[in-house]
N, C-alpha and C positions, 0 to 999 in steps of 0.2 A: 749748820755751823755750831761749834761748841764755844761757850763763853770762856774767855781766858782770865777775866777779872770781874769781880762784883763789888760795888761800892756806891758812892754818891758823888755828884757834881755839886760843889758848894757855890751857889749864886746869891751873894749877900747872905741874908738869914734863911734863904730857901735851900733845902737839900733836895736834890733830884736823884732818886735811886736809879742806877743804871747798870747794865752789863756791857762789857766790851767784847767785841768779836774782831778777829783779824780781818782787815780790809784788803790785804794784798796777798798775792801768791806768786811763786816762782814759775815763770813760763819756760824755763830751761828743762831739758830732759834729764831724768834721774838715771845716771849711768853708774854701773858698778865696776870696781876694779877687779880684774880676774887674772889668774895665772894663764899665760899664753899656751902652756902645755896641755892643760885639761879643763880650762875655764872654771876652776874652783875660785871662790871668792877670796880676796886678800884680806887678812885681818892684821890690825895694827897692835903692836906690843909696846908696853912702857919698859924701856931698857935703861939700866944704869950706864951712864956715859963712861965711867971709869972701868967697871968690871965687865960690861957687856951682858950682864945677867938681867933677866926680866924681874921687875919689881911688882909685888902684889899691890893692888889698888889701896888696900887699907894701910899699907906701909909708906904711902906717898904723903909728903907734907908740902905746904906752900911757903915760899920764902921770897923776900925782896932783897936784891943786891944793893947794899949800901956801904960805901967806902971799901969796896973790894971784899966785903964779907956779907954772907946771907943772914938776914934777920928772919927767923922762923915764926910764922903766925899760926895760932891755934883757933879753934872754933869760937872761943870767948872773944878773941881780938876782932874777928869779923862781926860778931854779935854786937860788940861795943861800938863799932864804927857804923853799923847799919842805922838808917834813919828810923825814926819811931814808926812802928807799924800803924798804918792808917788806911782806912778804906774811903778816903775823901780826896777828890780832885778839887782842890780849893782854888777858885778863880781869883787871881791876885790883881790883875788889871786888864784893860782891853787896848788893842793896838790895831792899826791898819795892817792887814795881812800882807800888803804889798811892801811893807817896810822890812819884812823878814826875808833875808837873802836865802835862796834855795839851798845853799851849801849847808844850812843848819838842819834841814829836814832829814828824818830817819825813816820811820815806818808809821803806818796809820791804822786806826781801829775804829770800827763803827760802834756808836753808843746807842743801845736800845733801852728805853725807859721801862722801869717796872710799872705795874698797873697803877700804883698810888702816885706815881710821879709824872704821868703823861701830860697833864695840863701845864705844869711848871716847865717840863721839857719843851713843849710846844711854844711856850712864851719865850724861852731863851733862844730857840731856833729862829723864831720870827723876828726877835729883837736884833739878833746878829745879822740876819739878812737885810733888815731895814736900815741898820746903822753902817753896814759894810765893814764891820769890825770882827776881830777874832779875840777870844779870851786866852790869856797866858796863865798857865797853872803848873803846879807840881803834883806828882803822885808817886806812890811806891808800888813798883811791879817787880816781883821776884826778889824782894829784899834790897832793891836798888832804887834810889831816888831818881826820878825822871822829870825833865822839863817838857812841857807840851803846849800846843795851841789847840783850842777847841773852835772849830769853824764849821759852817754849814755846807752840805753838799746836797742840793735839791731839798729833799724832805727828811734828811738825817743829819744828826750831829756827828762830826768826825773828830776823834782825838788823835792828833799827830805828834809823835815824839820828836823833839828837836834837840840838837846838841847844845851843850854848854859852850860858852865862848872859849874856854881853855882847851876844848877838844878840837878846835879848828887851828891848824898850823899857820904860823906866819910865813909868808913867802918872800918878804922884802930882802932878807939877808941871803937867801939861797938861790933865787932866780935872777937871771940876767934878762931884763925886759927892754923892749924898744922905747924910744922917746916919741910920744904921740905928737909932739910939736913938729916932728919931721914931716908930718902929713900936710900937704898943701891944700888950699881951698878947692882946686880943680879935682883932685883925687877924692876929697871928702864929699863933694857934691855928687860925683858919680857913685860913690859908695852908698850914700843916702838914697839915691835913685834906685840902686840895685835892691836895697832893703825894702823900699816901698813897693817895687815891682813884685817881690816875692812874699809880701805880707798878705796874710789871709786870716780868717777866724780860726781860733784854736780848735782842732777836731782830733782828739786822741784816737778815735775809732779808725782814722785813716792810717795809723801806724801799727805795724804788726812785727812780731818776733820772727823775721824771715829766716834767721839762722836755724832756730829750732825746727821750723816748718820744713826747711830744706834737708836738715839732718834726719828727720823722721821719714821723709820721702826716700832717702838713701837707705835707711834701716829696713823699710818695708820691701824695697827692691832686693836688698841682699838676702832677706829672709826667703825670697822666692828664687834665690840663686842667680839673680840678675845684677847688673851694674847700672846704676842710675846715670842718665846723661847729666853732665855738670855744665852749668852755664860758663861760657868763656868770658874772662875778664876783658873789658875794653881797654886798650892801651890809652894812656893819657899823655898829652903833650908834655914835653920837657918844660920845667919851670924857667921863666925868664925874669930879668930884672925890670921889665917894663910893666910896673904895677898899673899905670893908667891904661895901657893897652889891654891888659888882662881884664880890667874892670869893664871897659867899653865892649869887649868881646862877650863878656858874661851878660851884659845888659842887652845886647842885641841877639844873644843866642837863646834866650828863654822863649818858649812857645807862647804865642799870643802877644809878643812884644810889639 
């Protein structure tokens, strides 16, 4: 793996030199867009909406639509707005990681200590494990300020970018949601029993990207001039208004019930 960032984690007055490596990868297949006629790759052009002519990259500027007019920004504007260049992930406070709603999570990076920071790294890792806490911090990556949590994963520290509050949309004005008070005790008890019956230890290894696996099987079959057999969808029963009946049927239908 190639490091995407080098700097330090600031833990009080202690600096822990680290390198960050991407901890995630896309499990989807890398498909190219081709011309149906000769399978040549499709290229995208930057075209002027008014004239229809292609615009050279060096002639393109960026603008923000304000009061029906564009305000054009230059390199200096972006430089002035950028956070101070820093190679420090400064821990600001510690929180229970369970308090962070998953909607805020973005992407994760493994943090590897440099030689001179291994003992301090081990201390922070052990302290986070022992306290069941995660560190909240900010850092600059590719000229952009990011909020993150630093948390342990077995024997490695993980830096996970999280969204700022203003990046999560409010739903209260746009969505029509049901009234939870309409659920009676009888239905709730069966719902809780159903959850309990399906509850198990979290094991991410038991979940796989079945779509990509099936698509690759179809690709390999087509490469040999064959057509892969496709699983037939099982028809589902029509929905009914009898919520309690559906819950009871679900409860009795699970294997091992």
